[in-house]
GUKOL-250279 format. One record per residue (C-alpha): x negated, y, z negated; residue number from 1. Coordinates in steps of 0.02 Angstrom, whole numbers, plus 32768, in hexadecimal, padded with zeros to 4 digits. Example, Ala and Ser with C-alpha at 12.3 -4.5 7.8 and 13.67 -1.06 7.14 Angstrom:
+------+------+------+-----+
!    X !    Y !    Z ! pos !
+------+------+------+-----+
! 7D99 ! 7F1F ! 7E7A !   1 !
! 7D54 ! 7FCB ! 7E9B !   2 !
+------+------+------+-----+
END
This chain:
+------+------+------+-----+
!    X !    Y !    Z ! pos !
+------+------+------+-----+
! 3013 ! 8D5E ! CCAE !   1 !
! 30B9 ! 8D45 ! CC58 !   2 !
! 30F0 ! 8DFD ! CC62 !   3 !
! 30B2 ! 8E48 ! CD06 !   4 !
! 311B ! 8EE5 ! CCF6 !   5 !
! 30CA ! 8F13 ! CC50 !   6 !
! 301C ! 8EF5 ! CC9A !   7 !
! 3041 ! 8F5E ! CD34 !   8 !
! 308C ! 8FE9 ! CCCA !   9 !
! 2FEC ! 8FEF ! CC64 !  10 !
! 2F82 ! 8FF2 ! CD02 !  11 !
! 2FF0 ! 907F ! CD42 !  12 !
! 2FCD ! 90E4 ! CCA5 !  13 !
! 2F11 ! 90C6 ! CCB6 !  14 !
! 2F06 ! 90FE ! CD6C !  15 !
! 2EEC ! 91B2 ! CD9E !  16 !
! 2F75 ! 9209 ! CE01 !  17 !
! 2F23 ! 91DB ! CEA7 !  18 !
! 2EEB ! 9131 ! CE67 !  19 !
! 2EFB ! 9091 ! CECC !  20 !
! 2F1C ! 8FE3 ! CE8B !  21 !
! 2EE1 ! 8F53 ! CEF9 !  22 !
! 2F07 ! 8E9D ! CED0 !  23 !
! 2F27 ! 8DF4 ! CF1F !  24 !
! 2FC0 ! 8D88 ! CEFF !  25 !
! 2FC8 ! 8CCF ! CF2B !  26 !
! 306B ! 8C97 ! CF79 !  27 !
! 304F ! 8BE3 ! CFAE !  28 !
! 2FEB ! 8B83 ! CF2E !  29 !
! 2FF3 ! 8AF1 ! CEB8 !  30 !
! 301A ! 8B0A ! CE01 !  31 !
! 2F85 ! 8B6C ! CDC1 !  32 !
! 2F8C ! 8B71 ! CD04 !  33 !
! 2EFC ! 8BE4 ! CCD7 !  34 !
! 2F37 ! 8BEB ! CC4C !  35 !
! 2FEC ! 8BEB ! CC8F !  36 !
! 3045 ! 8BFC ! CD36 !  37 !
! 30DD ! 8C6D ! CD1E !  38 !
! 3108 ! 8CC1 ! CDC2 !  39 !
! 3106 ! 8CBA ! CE80 !  40 !
! 311A ! 8D61 ! CED7 !  41 !
! 316A ! 8D88 ! CF7F !  42 !
! 3150 ! 8E2F ! CFD7 !  43 !
! 31FD ! 8E67 ! CF9C !  44 !
! 31D8 ! 8E40 ! CEE5 !  45 !
! 312A ! 8E8E ! CEEC !  46 !
! 3172 ! 8F2D ! CF36 !  47 !
! 3201 ! 8F33 ! CEB8 !  48 !
! 3190 ! 8F17 ! CE21 !  49 !
! 3112 ! 8F9B ! CE59 !  50 !
! 319D ! 901B ! CE76 !  51 !
! 31E0 ! 8FF6 ! CDC7 !  52 !
! 3132 ! 9018 ! CD81 !  53 !
! 3122 ! 90C2 ! CDD5 !  54 !
! 30BC ! 9098 ! CE70 !  55 !
! 310C ! 90F2 ! CF02 !  56 !
! 309C ! 90C5 ! CF95 !  57 !
! 308F ! 9008 ! CFAB !  58 !
! 3040 ! 8FA7 ! D039 !  59 !
! 304B ! 8EEA ! D03D !  60 !
! 2FDA ! 8E8C ! D0B6 !  61 !
! 2FF7 ! 8DD2 ! D0D6 !  62 !
! 2F5B ! 8D67 ! D0D1 !  63 !
! 2F60 ! 8CCE ! D140 !  64 !
! 2FF1 ! 8C85 ! D1A1 !  65 !
! 304C ! 8BE0 ! D1B7 !  66 !
! 2FB3 ! 8B8F ! D205 !  67 !
! 2F3B ! 8BBE ! D17B !  68 !
! 2FBD ! 8B91 ! D0F8 !  69 !
! 2FD9 ! 8AE3 ! D142 !  70 !
! 2F1E ! 8AC4 ! D14F !  71 !
! 2F03 ! 8B02 ! D09E !  72 !
! 2F8D ! 8A94 ! D056 !  73 !
! 2F4B ! 89F9 ! D0AC !  74 !
! 2E94 ! 8A15 ! D084 !  75 !
! 2EA6 ! 8A63 ! CFD7 !  76 !
! 2E47 ! 8A14 ! CF4A !  77 !
! 2DE2 ! 89A0 ! CFB6 !  78 !
! 2D3B ! 89F5 ! CFDC !  79 !
! 2CF8 ! 895C ! D037 !  80 !
! 2D94 ! 8951 ! D0A4 !  81 !
! 2D8C ! 8A0B ! D0C6 !  82 !
! 2CDE ! 8A00 ! D10C !  83 !
! 2D05 ! 8963 ! D16D !  84 !
! 2DB1 ! 8989 ! D1B4 !  85 !
! 2DBF ! 8A47 ! D1BB !  86 !
! 2D70 ! 8A4F ! D269 !  87 !
! 2DFA ! 89D9 ! D2A4 !  88 !
! 2E92 ! 8A0D ! D23E !  89 !
! 2E85 ! 8AC9 ! D24C !  90 !
! 2E81 ! 8AD1 ! D30C !  91 !
! 2F08 ! 8A4B ! D311 !  92 !
! 2F7D ! 8AB3 ! D2A5 !  93 !
! 2F58 ! 8B51 ! D309 !  94 !
! 2F8A ! 8AF5 ! D3A9 !  95 !
! 3022 ! 8AA4 ! D358 !  96 !
! 305D ! 8B4D ! D318 !  97 !
! 3047 ! 8B9C ! D3C4 !  98 !
! 30AF ! 8B12 ! D416 !  99 !
! 3134 ! 8B21 ! D38F ! 100 !
! 313D ! 8BDF ! D3A9 ! 101 !
! 3152 ! 8BC9 ! D466 ! 102 !
! 31E2 ! 8B4F ! D449 ! 103 !
! 3236 ! 8BC2 ! D3CB ! 104 !
! 3222 ! 8C58 ! D43F ! 105 !
! 327B ! 8BF9 ! D4CA ! 106 !
! 330E ! 8BD4 ! D458 ! 107 !
! 330F ! 8C85 ! D410 ! 108 !
! 32D2 ! 8C66 ! D35F ! 109 !
! 323F ! 8CAA ! D2FC ! 110 !
! 31DD ! 8C5D ! D26F ! 111 !
! 31C8 ! 8CC1 ! D1D1 ! 112 !
! 3114 ! 8CDE ! D19B ! 113 !
! 30CD ! 8C67 ! D11A ! 114 !
! 302F ! 8CB8 ! D0D6 ! 115 !
! 2FC1 ! 8C70 ! D04F ! 116 !
! 2FD7 ! 8D11 ! CFEF ! 117 !
! 2FD7 ! 8DCE ! CFF8 ! 118 !
! 2F59 ! 8E58 ! CFE1 ! 119 !
! 2FB4 ! 8EE8 ! CF8D ! 120 !
! 2F83 ! 8F9F ! CF8C ! 121 !
! 2FEA ! 900F ! CF19 ! 122 !
! 2FD3 ! 90CA ! CF01 ! 123 !
! 3016 ! 9150 ! CE91 ! 124 !
! 303C ! 91E5 ! CF00 ! 125 !
+------+------+------+-----+
END
């Protein structure tokens, strides 16, 4: 949608006072022109836009993590490869991520999350 604020403002007007808006936002994905791909939303931008539109109780839940994102990026668009290699790749990336986290913990660093997207719950209170 080219103007998400206008859409969310309209949804806000349609909801009752105790209404709840639930939606999913992709974060990591290829260009998806259906019909166009205008925006990528981070938790900060989702929160800011919803507050601008009059939603005052916002909960943003990450869906997936680095491991699922890596596996998704590698296997995306290849259904035959997914079925063939998913049983190998997914556990491999889970193990690799665990080793990487142990190394980073020893040197005092943390990895930021890298979810596939976010489930968003917004309320008018």
